[in-house]
C-alpha positions as CSV (number, residue, x, y, z in Angstrom):
1,M,91.7,123.2,124.8
2,R,90.8,119.9,123.2
3,Q,92.8,117.3,121.3
4,A,91.7,114.7,118.8
5,T,93.7,112.1,116.8
6,H,92.9,109.9,113.8
7,R,94.7,107.6,111.4
8,L,94.0,107.7,107.7
9,A,95.0,104.8,105.4
10,I,96.0,106.0,101.9
11,S,96.5,103.6,99.0
12,T,98.9,104.7,96.4
13,R,99.4,103.5,92.8
14,G,103.2,103.7,93.0
15,K,105.3,106.9,92.5
16,G,103.4,110.1,92.5
17,L,101.1,112.4,94.5
18,T,97.8,111.2,95.9
19,E,95.5,113.9,97.1
20,F,93.5,113.3,100.4
21,T,92.3,116.8,101.2
22,R,88.7,115.8,101.3
23,A,89.2,113.1,103.9
24,V,91.2,115.5,106.1
25,C,88.6,118.3,105.8
26,A,85.8,115.9,106.6
27,W,87.5,114.6,109.7
28,V,88.4,118.2,110.9
29,D,84.8,119.3,110.3
30,A,83.5,116.4,112.4
31,Q,85.7,117.6,115.4
32,S,83.7,120.8,115.6
33,M,86.7,123.0,116.6
34,E,86.6,126.6,115.5
35,T,90.2,127.4,116.0
36,G,93.2,125.1,116.2
37,L,96.2,123.6,114.6
38,L,96.3,120.3,112.7
39,T,99.5,118.3,112.4
40,L,99.7,115.5,109.8
41,W,102.4,112.9,110.2
42,C,103.4,110.3,107.6
43,A,104.6,107.2,109.4
44,H,107.0,106.0,106.6
45,T,110.5,106.7,105.4
46,S,109.8,106.3,101.7
47,A,106.7,108.5,101.4
48,S,106.1,112.1,102.4
49,L,103.5,114.9,102.7
50,A,103.1,118.0,100.7
51,V,100.7,120.9,100.2
52,T,100.6,121.9,96.5
53,E,98.3,123.0,93.7
54,N,95.3,120.6,93.3
55,A,93.7,122.3,90.2
56,S,95.9,121.2,87.4
57,P,97.1,117.5,87.1
58,E,100.0,118.9,85.0
59,V,101.5,120.4,88.2
60,L,101.6,117.0,89.8
61,E,103.3,115.4,86.8
62,D,105.9,118.2,86.7
63,I,106.6,117.8,90.4
64,A,107.1,114.0,90.0
65,E,109.3,114.5,87.0
66,A,111.4,117.1,88.8
67,F,112.0,114.6,91.6
68,E,113.1,111.9,89.1
69,R,115.7,114.3,87.8
70,L,116.8,115.5,91.3
71,V,117.2,112.1,92.8
72,P,117.5,109.5,90.0
73,E,117.1,105.8,90.8
74,D,120.1,104.6,88.8
75,R,123.2,106.6,89.4
76,G,125.2,103.8,87.8
77,Q,124.8,105.0,84.3
78,A,127.6,106.9,82.5
79,G,130.2,105.9,85.1
80,G,128.4,107.3,88.2
81,Q,128.3,105.5,91.5
82,R,125.4,103.4,92.7
83,Y,123.7,104.0,96.0
84,I,125.3,101.9,98.8
85,H,121.9,101.1,100.4
86,S,119.8,99.0,98.1
87,L,118.3,96.3,100.3
88,E,114.8,96.7,98.9
89,G,115.6,97.5,95.3
90,P,116.8,100.4,93.1
91,D,114.0,102.7,94.3
92,D,114.8,102.2,98.0
93,M,117.5,104.8,98.7
94,P,116.2,107.4,96.3
95,S,112.8,107.2,98.1
96,H,114.5,107.9,101.4
97,I,116.3,110.9,99.9
98,R,113.1,112.3,98.3
99,T,111.3,111.9,101.7
100,L,114.1,114.0,103.4
101,L,113.6,116.7,100.7
102,T,109.9,117.0,101.3
103,G,109.3,115.8,104.9
104,P,107.0,113.5,106.8
105,Q,105.0,116.3,108.5
106,L,102.6,119.2,107.7
107,T,101.0,121.7,110.0
108,V,97.8,123.5,108.9
109,P,95.9,126.1,110.9
110,V,92.2,125.7,111.5
111,V,90.3,129.0,111.3
112,E,86.5,129.3,111.7
113,G,86.2,125.5,111.7
114,R,88.0,125.0,108.4
115,L,91.6,124.3,107.2
116,A,93.3,127.5,106.3
117,L,94.3,126.2,102.8
118,G,94.5,128.6,99.9
119,T,92.1,128.3,96.9
120,W,94.2,126.0,94.9
121,Q,96.0,124.1,97.7
122,G,95.5,120.5,98.4
123,I,97.1,118.0,100.8
124,F,99.0,115.1,99.2
125,L,100.8,112.0,100.1
126,F,103.9,111.8,97.9
127,E,104.7,108.1,97.2
128,H,108.4,107.6,96.3
129,R,108.4,103.9,95.8
130,S,107.6,102.3,92.4
131,R,105.1,99.7,93.7
132,P,101.7,100.6,95.1
133,H,101.6,100.9,98.9
134,R,99.1,101.4,101.7
135,R,100.4,104.3,103.7
136,E,99.3,105.6,107.1
137,V,98.9,109.3,108.0
138,V,98.3,110.3,111.6
139,L,96.2,113.4,112.2
140,H,96.5,115.4,115.5
141,L,94.2,118.4,116.0
142,M,94.5,120.7,118.9
143,G,92.0,123.5,119.4
144,E,88.8,124.8,120.8
């Protein structure tokens, strides 16, 4: 059994999904493991990871819009309550909630030397903050 780790830096343009499947596949391929398990870890509390469709940009837009409705930034409109935590601005607390809903970790099997992703599946970093950020994702591959 072998193990390998790697850190990927991913630049975002603000809120939304940024695909990085190719970078992950290239790194897994370079490890020359036929069978294994890849864990991806997002080292942030206001961004998360997701596997979703990578064929239609409309899917990504719809997902981002759904999260805007599920966890709005400004609950203060129409008599609602504001978030208590707002140290870093109005997108701070909603970004933490969105991260909890999607999660900081993914696990993908490696079969015959390749990630076992479906035809239309891609790996995405889901940025929940309004401003662009440089995010770090840790890859850990165990296999043989």
